[in-house]
C-alpha positions, 0 to 999 in steps of 0.5 A, spaced: 789 487 696 783 486 692 781 490 687 775 495 688 770 496 684 768 503 682 762 506 679 763 513 676 756 517 675 755 523 671 750 528 675 745 532 671 747 539 673 741 542 669 737 540 675 741 545 679 739 551 675 732 550 676 732 555 682 735 560 677 731 559 671 725 560 676 727 566 678 729 569 671 722 567 669 719 570 675 723 577 673 720 576 666 713 575 668 714 582 673 717 586 667 711 583 663 706 585 668 709 592 669 708 593 661 701 590 661 699 594 667 702 601 666 696 605 665 693 602 672 700 603 675 701 610 673 694 612 675 694 609 682 691 614 686 695 614 692 701 616 688 701 623 690 702 622 697 707 617 696 713 621 696 717 617 691 717 611 696 710 608 695 709 600 693 704 598 689 701 591 687 700 588 680 697 581 678 702 576 675 699 570 672 701 563 676 707 560 673 705 553 672 709 547 672 709 542 666 706 536 668 701 530 665 694 530 667 689 525 666 683 526 663 683 533 664 676 536 664 673 529 662 674 532 654 676 528 648 683 529 646 688 528 640 691 522 641 698 520 638 700 523 631 704 521 625 711 523 628 712 529 624 711 534 629 716 540 630 716 545 636 710 550 635 705 545 632 698 545 635 697 538 638 691 539 642 685 543 642 679 544 647 674 539 645 668 544 646 670 550 642 664 554 644 663 552 651 663 557 657 670 559 659 672 562 666 668 567 669 669 574 667 664 580 668 657 579 671 654 572 672 657 566 675 661 562 671 662 554 671 669 553 668 676 554 672 679 560 672 686 562 671 691 563 677 694 570 679 698 572 685 700 579 687 707 582 687 709 588 690 713 593 685 716 600 688 715 606 685 722 606 682 720 600 678 714 603 675 718 610 673 723 605 670 718 602 665 714 609 664 720 614 663 723 609 658 718 611 653 718 619 654 723 624 651 723 631 652 721 633 644 725 638 640 730 639 645 734 644 641 741 647 642 741 654 645 746 659 648 750 658 654 747 650 655 747 648 662 742 642 662 746 636 663 744 629 662 747 623 665 749 617 661 753 611 661 758 609 656 761 602 655 768 604 653 773 599 655 775 592 656 778 589 662 780 582 665 776 582 671 769 584 672 762 582 674 759 576 670 753 580 668 758 585 664 762 579 660 763 580 653 762 573 650 765 575 643 771 578 645 772 572 650 771 567 645 776 570 640 781 571 646 780 563 647 781 561 640 787 566 639 790 563 645 789 556 643 792 557 636 798 560 639 799 553 643 798 549 637 791 547 638 785 548 633 778 552 634 776 554 640 778 549 645 777 550 653 776 557 655 780 559 661 779 564 666 785 568 663 781 568 657 775 572 660 774 579 658 769 584 661 766 590 658 767 596 663 763 603 663 764 610 665 759 615 667 759 621 662 755 628 662 752 630 656 750 637 655 744 640 653 740 646 652 737 650 657 729 648 658 723 651 662 717 647 663 711 652 664 705 647 668 699 651 668 693 648 671 685 650 672 683 651 679 677 654 678 670 652 681 668 647 675 674 643 676 672 638 681 676 633 685 676 628 680 679 633 675 684 636 680 686 629 682 688 627 674 691 634 673 696 633 679 697 626 678 699 627 671 704 633 673 707 629 678 709 624 673 712 630 669 716 633 674 719 627 676 721 625 669 724 631 668 728 632 674 730 625 674 732 625 666 734 632 665 738 636 670 737 644 671 731 644 667 726 649 670 719 648 672 714 653 673 707 652 677 702 656 675 695 656 678 689 660 675 681 661 675 679 668 673 686 670 675 693 667 674 699 667 679 705 663 680 705 658 686 710 654 690 710 646 688 707 645 695 701 650 693 700 647 686 699 640 688 695 641 695 691 647 695 684 648 691 681 655 689 674 657 687 671 662 682 670 662 674 675 660 669 679 665 664 684 661 661 687 667 657 690 669 664 694 663 665 697 664 657 698 671 658 702 670 664 706 665 661 707 669 655 710 675 660 715 670 663 717 668 656 718 675 655 722 677 661 725 671 664 725 665 659 728 668 652 727 663 646 734 664 644 736 661 651 731 656 653 727 651 650 720 652 652 714 647 654 708 650 656 703 645 658 696 646 660 690 642 664 683 644 664 676 641 664 675 645 658 669 649 661 672 656 659 668 663 659 666 663 652 667 670 651 675 669 652 676 664 647 678 668 641 683 671 646 686 664 648 686 663 640 690 669 639 695 668 645 696 660 643 698 661 636 703 667 638 706 662 644 707 657 639 711 661 635 716 662 640 716 655 644 718 648 642 710 645 643 704 647 646 701 641 650 693 641 652 690 636 656 683 636 657 679 632 663 672 630 661 670 625 665 662 625 662 664 627 655 660 633 655 661 639 650 667 643 651 668 651 650 676 651 650 676 644 646 673 648 641 679 653 641 684 647 640 680 644 635 680 650 630 688 651 631 692 647 626 699 647 628 705 642 628 707 644 635 700 643 638 699 637 642 692 635 645 690 629 649 683 628 652 682 624 659 676 621 660 678 616 665 684 615 670 688 610 665 688 615 660 694 619 664 699 614 660 696 616 653 697 624 655 704 623 658 706 619 651 703 624 647 706 630 650 713 627 651 715 623 644 719 626 639 713 625 633 707 629 634 701 625 635 695 629 636 689 627 638 684 632 636 678 634 641 671 631 639 
């Protein structure tokens, strides 16, 4: 029998990981785009009618593959170097530093642009990015704590599990330990029996009770833009609270010259007319605190949105009530919707108050909704004085 000639080849398995690597790069691009476009996504006009199931689109820069291109743009290029280059060195620059770039803004450009494509993201993904930045501040322990926060703790190690929970450090230590017991040295080969996986359990963390008093100006001076901004902001506030803090109570207060407690549906859909007396909302909030939400049992967070057009003769009373309210609440948050940068009578009230519990934010355009949310719901006080 003739000896047969065999050729043993080693395949480059890194090529088989290309699809996974591209998928990982895409996920990173989506995450980056979510972060960079979060202000626009939070301000999305259709979010109020989404019922939590809306899908929005965000632009993502095209994932170009590295390749050689001959005489790109017909410019002069840098030639071979001295051989001492290292990762991160700049090896080439555009030949015309002052040349016109890709077309942006008004007028027609003469240079190629950057390729972008749109990808769909769910409201849940937007919430994940947004809510990771928010926190109910100064949540103190009160009597009869009832608020419960869901949390996850990795508190056990097992031999079976999903690869995403692989504990690499313990796996390597186990492989070294086994290899030494078998007379070997160092790491050696990692066997299936060496694998160690982190496992997690859901835990309930009790927190003190809390109530958020959502006050909105619904007077005639609040136009469609102003009401939509206020409702969109309160939409995100209510979803953030309900997803992260169980049993936190939310009270909806609408006011013009008179204030009243309304249903959530009424708050987000119904409009009213009339003048503006903001102290009516503050008086109702103080009455609720006195009769139902005792500061000894509740963390209290009043939040008010208005266009700042308050009856001038009402400002002194507003100042007095706000200062009294901050003595018994965790903070007082005021958001002013001022699209046209006009004078604000109510803004002067908050400008005159210097108190660590006061948090204010002015919304000039839809993108400012994100700024208002992060100003109100952060542990540190970041006031933006109204000007």
